[in-house]
N, C-alpha and C positions, 0 to 999 in steps of 0.2 A: 504493500500500500504506500502511495506517495505521502511524503511529509507535508504536502500542501494539498488540501482538499478543495474541490469546487462543488458547491451545492447551489442549485438553481431552483428557487421556489417561486414560480410565476414571475413577477417583475423584479424580484430581489435575488441577486446572486451573492453568495457568501464565499469569499476566499479565506480559507482557514489554515493558518500555520499550525502544523500538527507534529511538533518535535519537542514536547514539553520536558522530556527527561534531559534535554540539552538546552533548556530555557529558550526553545525555538530559535536557536542559533542557525543561521542560514548556511546551507551546503550547496555545492554546485547543482545537485539534483533538485533541490528546492527552487533555486533560481530558474532552472529549465522548466519546472512545473508552473511557476508563476507566469512565465512567458507563454507557455502553451495555453494556460487557462485564460489569459488575457485575449488571445485570439478567439477562443470559444465564446467568451463573453461578448466581444465586439461583433462577432458574426451572428449572435443570437438576435432574433427579431423581437423577443419578449422582455429581455432584461432592461430595466429602467434605472437601476441603482445598484451599486456594489458595496458590500460591507467587507472590510479587511479585519479579520478576527484572529485570535490566537488561543490555542488550547492550553489548559493548565492555569493554575492560580499564582504561579511564581514570577512570570515575566510575560510581557508582550513579545519582545524579541531582544536578545542581548547582542545582536550584531552578527557578524560573519563567524562561522565556526573556525577557530584558530587552526584546527587540524587540516583544514582545507587549503590554507594559504601559507602557513608558516615555513614550509620547505620549498616554496616556489622560487625559481630564479628571478632576478630583477626583470628579465625580459618577459617571462611568463606572467609574473605578477602584473606588469604594466599592460601587456598586450591582451591578456586573456581575463584575468580575475577582475581588474578594475574596469576595463572596457565592457566586459560582459555584464557586470553589475549595473553600470551606467545605462547600457542599452535596455536592459530588462526593467529597471526602475523607470526609465523614460516611457517605456511601453505602458506601464501602469498609470503614470501621470497623464498620459495622453489618451487614455480610454475616453470614448465619447460619452459614456455614462458617468454621472457623478459618483464619487467614491467617498466612503466614510471609514476612517480608521478608528477602531475600537481598542483603545489603549487601557487595558485592565491591569497592567503591571509595568515594570521598568522597560523603557525603550532606549537602548543604548547603541551608540555607533550606527551600524547598518540598520538596526531596528528603528532608530529615530529617523534616519534617512528614508527608510521605507514608509514610515508614517507621514513624512513630509510630501510624499508623492500624492497623497489623498487630498480631496477638496475640502472635506470637513473632518473634524476630529472630536471624539468624545474620550474623556480621560477619567479614570477613577481617582478619588481624593488622595490616595497614598502612592500612586504611581509617580515615577520620576523619569526625567529625560537627561541624557548625558552624551558627551562626545569624549570617550576615554582613550582615544587612539594614541595620543602623545605619551601616555603613561606606559605604553608597551612598545614604544619606539617606532610607531608608524603614524600616518596622517589619515584624516577622513578621506575615503576614496569613492564613495557613491553619492556625491553631491552634497556632502555636509558643509563644504565651504562655498557651494554655489547655489543650488536650489534653496537650501535652508536659509541662506543669508538674504533671500528675497522674502522670507516669511518671519524672520526674527531680526531684531536690531543687531548689527555687526558687533556691538560691544557685548551682547549676550552670547553670541557665538564664540567670541574670543574668550569670554569668561569660562565657558564650558570646555573649549578646546585647549586653552593655554593654562588655565588654573585647575581644570578637572572638576569644577563645581557642577553639582546636579541642579536641574531646574524642576521645581515642584509643580504640581498640577495647578495650584493657586496662582503661582507666578506666570505659568504658561498661559493661563486664562486671561490674566491681566494684560499680558503682552499681545493677546489676540491670536496666539498660535492654536489654542484649543477653543472650540465653540461651546462646549458644555462639560461640566464636571458632574459625575453621577455615580452613585453607589452601584447601580445596576447599569453598567455601560452598554450592554447589549440591548436592553429594553429602550434606553434613551436613543441609541442609534437606529433602532427599528422605527421609532416614532419619526425621526428625521426622514428615514427612507419612505415611510408612508406619505409624509408631506410632499416629497418629491414626486411620487407616483401619481399624485392628484393633479400635478401641473402638466401643461402641454409637453409631450415628449420632444417634439421638434424644437420648440422654443427653449427648453431646458438644455438640449444638446448644443444649440448654437450659442446660447448665453455662456455655457461653460467654455466653449472654444474661444469666445471673445475675451473672457477674463483671463484664461490661460495665456492667450497671445499677448495681452498687456503685461503679463508677468514674465514674458520671455520664453514661454514653453511652446516649442514648435511653431514659432511665429510665421516662418516662411510657408510651411505647409498649410497653416490655418488660413492665411490670406488667400492662397491659391484655391483652397477647398471652398471657402465662402464665395470667392469670385466665381469659381466654376459652378457652384450651386445656383448662384444668381442668374448666370447666363443660360444654364441648362433648361430653364423654363421659358426662354424667349422664343418668339416666332422666328427670329433670325437663325437660331440654332436648329430648329426644326426644318427650316428651308435649306440651310446649309447641308444638313445630313441627307435630306431628300434629293437635292440636286446632285450631290456627290454620287449617290446610289443610282440615280437616273442618268448620270454622265452628261449633265447639262450645266450651263452657267447659272449660278444662283441669282435669284431676284430678291434681294434683301429689302424688307419694308421698314426696318428700324424698330420693329415691335418685339 
């Protein structure tokens, strides 16, 4: 069984980290599963919102499994481990459906970077966030210095990354990184999910794309996707396709 499960219940999909005996530390197979599941979610015609959950009551995710990368050569670490993680996290961040991270325990390093890919976040009162990489002689590698600095003040990122300080749920909420603090994080996230499913699916998707573009998330592809969508409904597009198939000169009306 994969250590990342995908459960689809009508309009709500649940991505579940299921490696609790290792505090949901991310392994190469878990990253591959996340990427595969993202493709399934995006190709689904029924999924409206995605919850990112974790099994166990000890941690949301403590980052990358040290056994997976500690013996890698600098070349493999750079070319494969870091780049693969970036690609897969970007895949999650760029899902067309809104995503909600359910942080019911510590989210450290890659776990925090994973939560940062989501659109909304619910956090339990006692959960904490951290970037502990410099304490073991490495640096944040899956956008902790990039995507995360667009969501939290740079001074806070430096406090976590350089001093090793943890960020409490209360402070994360005050800083706007977390949308809600709840004892029952899953229930709170499901209320959010239900609210999303009551809105227009097309308007929700386009709104997310526009906000993500403003945050620097896949800006180029978003501009072209929205432009392509706008022109796809035009009379000129229909005439262009028809004239091409009929091997004649198009007669564009400007409609």
